[in-house]
N, C-alpha and C positions, 0 to 999 in steps of 0.2 A: 323130284318127292325126297330122295334121301337125306333133302335136309329138313324136309316135315316127320320123316321118322327119327330123325337124330332129337328134334323138337321135340316131338311129344317123352323120346322115353328121359330126357332131361330134367322132364317138368313131372312123371310120374302121378307125383303125392296131390300136385295141383291138378284145381280145376276152374272151370267158368261155372260161374252161378246158373245154372240151366236157364231160370225168372230171374231177370234181373232186374226189374221194374218194381216197382212197390208202389202204391194207390195214395193219392191225397197228399198232404203237407207233410209225411214223412221224410221224402225226398225233393225238394224241389227242387227246378232248374235253376242251377246258380252259376249253368256257363254259358254264353251267350253263342259264345264260334270260336272257330279256327280264328286269333285275329291277325299274327304273324308267322309268316316263316322267311328265317336271312339264310340265304343260300349262299356257296360259296364260287369265286369266279375264277377262272383263271388267266384270264382277258377283261377287265372289265368294258373298255371302251366298247372290245368286239361284240358282247355279251352284251352289253345293254342296248346296243342298237336290233340284237334279236329281242327282245323283250318289249323293246317299243314297238317295230317295223313290223315282227311275223308274230310273235304272243300279241302285241298290240295292249299289253301295260302303260296305263298313265304315269309319266316321271312327277314327280313332286318333290325331288331336291334333291344334289348332290352333294356329299360333305366328303371330301377328301377321300377315302378309297370305296365308299360305301353310296351306292343307289337306290334311294327311298321311290318305290313305286305302288301303284295299284288300279283293281279294275275301275272301269269308268263307272258304275254304280257302286261304287263302295264311299260312305259317308267320314269315315279318317281319312288322319296324314295320309298314313299305308299300311300296305297287308304283307308285302314281298321288299325285304333289304338286301340287293345283292353286292356283295363285298368282295374285293379281290384277295387272292390268296392263293396260296402255292399246291392245292391240292382241292378239287371239288368235292363235293358233299352238303351238308347242314352243317348251320352251325347253331343255333335253339328255330324251337316254335315255341307259340307264346300263343293262350287262350284270353279271352276278353270275359271277364266277368259281369254277372246281368247287372250289379247293383255294389259299390264301393266296398261297402258292407260285407258283401261275397271275399273280400279280400281277407279279413279280420277272420272271419268263419274260416277261411284254409290255411290260415296260419294256425290259427290253433288246431288242427285237422294234422298238419304236417307236424306239430309237436309232439298230437296226442300218440302220432306211430310214429316217434324219432327220426323223422328226416330229416337230416343239413338242408338249412337252406340261408338264402342272401336276401336282403331286404336291398331291392336297390331304390333309392332313392327319385334319381327320375333317367330317362334317355332320351333320346330323340322324339319333343315331342309325344312323349309319353310319362307318365306320370309313374305312382311308385310300384313295383313290384316287385312278386317274390320268386326268387330264382333258386333251382333246384337241378339237381339230375335222375330222371329217372332209373328204372333199373334196367332197361333197353339202353342204357352209356348216353340217352338224349336229354341236354340240356332244354330245359322246359320251364318257362316264364306263364306267371299269372298276374294277371294287368287289368284295369277297370279304365282308368283316367288316359284318353288321347285326344287330341287336339282335334276338333272339330271345323271340318272343312267342306263338305257337303259333296256333289255329287258333281258332276260335269253340267246338268244339266238345271234353267234354274228353278227357283222351289214358288212361282206362280206361273200357272196355264203351263207345263211344260210339255213337251211333245215325250214318244214314249221311249224315246231312244235320242241319244247326239247324230248330230255328220261331222264328220270330218276322222270316223274312227278308222284306224288302222288293224290291221291284221285280222288276226283272230277277233280279237278285243273281245273279251270274255267279260262279264259285266262284275266280279268277283271272285275273290280266293274260295273254295272249298272246305279243301279236306288235305289230310297226307296222309302219307305210310312209311311208317317206318321199319326196321328190322329191330330185332333183340334174340343174344343167344340162350336165353330160354324165354322163349314166348307166353308158358301159362306166369312166372314168374313178374312181367311186366304186364301183363292183362289183369292180375289181379290185383298191384300197384293201383291201376288205373282206376278200378272197380270201388279198390276198400279206400283208400287214401282221398282219391277225385271222386269219385259216385258217379261215374261212366257208368251206363248200360253197356251190357251186351247187343247187338241187333241180330248179328249173323257168328257162327264159327265153323272153322272148319276142325274137326275133331278128328283121331286115330285110329285103330279097328278096336284099342283098350277104351274107348270115348274118351281120350285127353284130348283139350283144346289144343293144336298147334299155330292157329291164326284164328284172331277175332276183328273183328269191324264196330267200336262203341261210339258212344253217340251222349251227347247231352241237349243241345238241340233238336225239334223235332225233323229228324233227317236220317238216313242212313247210321253216318258215320261220322265223326269230327275227327278222328284217327282211325287206323286201324294197324294190326303189330305180325310182322310173321316173321320166320326162319330166317337170322343171319347174323353177320357181325354186332356185336356192339356198336351203335352210334351212326348205325347204317341208317343214309335218305334211300330209298326205293321211288319218289316222287311226292309231288305239291299237285294238287288238280286245280283247275278251274271252270266256273259251269259254265257252261253253254247252254241256251235256252228252247234249241226248234232242233229236229232232224236235220233242216236243211242248213243249219249253223252248224253243226258236227260236221255236214258233208263239207261245207264250205272252208271248214278247219283242213280236213284234208286235203282242200285245192289249195290253200296255201301256202301248206308245207311243203307239199310236193312244187309246187309253184317256186319256193324258196330255194329247193335241193334241199330240207332239213330231213333227219335223219329219222324216219317213222320207226316205230317200236312195233307197235300192233292196232289195227284199226281201218278204218271203224269195225264197232263191232258190238258186242251187248255181252255184261256181267250177268250171271246167275244171280250172282252174291250184290244184293241190292238192287238188284233190274236195270241199273244204268247204263245208256248206250257209252261206248269211248273209245278216245283216239291216243294214244299213246306215242311221245314223240319225246326226242333228247335236245338240249340244247345243245351250244358248238362247246363248252365244259364237258359233256355228258352228263349230266345231271338229267333225272327222269322227268319228263311234265307230263299232266292230262288235260285234254279236255272232257269233260262228263257229262255227260246227258241228264243231268237232275233232273228232266222234264219228265221223263218213265220211272225214277223212282219212286220208291214209297214212304211217305210219312210216317211219322214214330209218335206211341203216343203212352200215357204211364201205365195204359191194360197191357203192352207189348207183352208176347213172348219170344226169346231168342231162338231164332232161325237155325239149324243144324247141316252144316256140310257134313259127309262125309270122305276122308282123303280118295279113296278107290272113285270116286266123282268130282275130283278136281279141275279136268279139263273143262268142264260146262260150269262149273260153278265162277269159275275163274273167266273163261272165253265162252260162252253160252253157243254162239254161233259155231264155231270151230269146233268145238269140244273137246279139243285139246292144248294142254297148257306147253310152252314152250321152256322150257326149262334155263332161259335165260331171264325169263323173266322174274324169276326168283334169285338167281345167282347172279348178274348183270344189276350192280346201286353202286351211289358214291357213297 
């Protein structure tokens, strides 16, 4: 709670728009989803085994000190890059645009707001990207083109899911939550420059937002921002598609003696069900039950939670927030 109070004080002159959505073509969707998270690994061989057999992602390639992975129902080359490093945390996050022309649109916006950026001609199996540093301290990329590899199902008469999956086996990457020393400033950047909308926010007694959940695709959030140090990585979330899958995830994590942070439980914010756990390097991950979450549309209104109700906002069933949930991240 102390971190939330300080965050509110540091941004008292800034606020989220309470009604961040616009109608019609004034603000069309230009980002389709969170496309990539690159996560640091202290021991790539050890962590890769965990991501393949406990989390249950699919390995698409390993080049040098980086392994490329994805959920079984993702159609492009990868969504997770696991890179060996001397510390844990996030290297970068990347959003895929709806159309190639949207990259040009965002390049104009970055110039309009005097944001320093680099044009990256290409990366592993990914086309041109715009790379910049958000006020939160995170390296952010926007891209459109990535090699289309299909999921692991045939395109003619497919089964609903493939046989032979291992671990939790989430179908896809869903969202990420990051930390910022001045959350209102970071939230404002994502709203004004990148045109994200706020689905839900946490406000202090003065009405100042100290955390926010932001979206462009019609889901509760693609990225969330909470108080913390610059560049902090709180978690990456992967979808599970039923209550049975969520409890099975808890069973699998326990069978493998994985470190569980919280859950199974439910969020008040987003209504999503959840279980949080850590990879062997200490990075927090989430199995997120998007099946209980609501869908967004252009007529949405931002939902406000007050800091005195942060317990049920984050952990709805227990009604209490463990302080380590905000203080422990990589």
